[in-house]
C-alpha positions in Angstrom: 13.5 27.4 -18.7 11.0 30.2 -18.0 11.7 33.1 -15.8 9.2 31.9 -13.1 10.8 28.5 -12.9 14.2 30.1 -12.5 13.0 32.3 -9.7 11.4 29.6 -7.7 13.9 26.8 -8.5 15.6 25.6 -5.3 19.1 24.3 -5.4 19.4 20.5 -5.5 18.5 19.5 -2.0 18.6 16.2 -0.3 17.2 15.8 3.2 19.2 13.9 5.9 16.8 11.0 5.5 17.4 10.8 1.7 21.1 10.9 2.2 20.9 8.2 4.9 18.9 5.9 2.6 21.2 6.5 -0.4 24.2 5.8 1.8 22.6 2.6 3.2 21.8 1.3 -0.2 25.3 2.1 -1.4 26.9 0.2 1.5 24.4 -2.7 1.5 23.1 -3.4 -2.0 21.0 -6.3 -0.7 18.6 -4.0 1.1 16.8 -3.1 -2.1 16.5 -6.7 -3.1 15.1 -7.5 0.3 12.5 -4.7 0.0 11.5 -6.0 -3.4 11.1 -9.6 -2.1 9.0 -8.3 0.8 6.8 -6.4 -1.5 6.3 -9.4 -3.7 5.5 -11.5 -0.7 2.8 -9.2 0.7 1.5 -6.9 -2.1 2.3 -8.1 -5.6 -0.4 -10.8 -5.9 -2.4 -12.0 -8.8 -6.1 -11.2 -8.2 -8.6 -13.7 -9.5 -11.4 -11.3 -10.5 -14.0 -14.1 -11.1 -13.5 -15.6 -7.7 -13.7 -12.2 -6.1 -16.9 -11.4 -7.9 -18.4 -14.7 -6.8 -17.3 -14.1 -3.2 -18.9 -10.7 -3.1 -22.1 -12.0 -4.7 -22.3 -14.8 -2.0 -22.1 -12.5 1.0 -25.0 -12.5 3.4 -25.9 -9.1 4.8 -25.1 -8.8 8.5 -27.9 -7.7 10.9 -27.7 -4.2 12.3 -27.0 -5.5 15.8 -25.5 -8.9 15.7 -25.9 -9.6 19.5 -29.6 -9.2 19.5 -31.4 -12.5 18.9 -34.9 -12.4 17.5 -37.6 -13.5 19.9 -39.2 -16.8 19.1 -42.6 -16.3 17.4 -44.8 -18.9 19.1 
């Protein structure tokens, strides 16, 4: 370890929040499994790139002001 790393190295520090989370996971091991299940439910999804590309290509550009209707050209 270089001299600079030794000077600026802090002692091993855990914040109160980190200690709380570690204690919670130690007392209730099912918490982490629940977190993983929630993540899989909401975030870990298979993305169909072809369908996404088709969806983006089929978009119709929105008018600048959607509440203004064009006057009839008679």
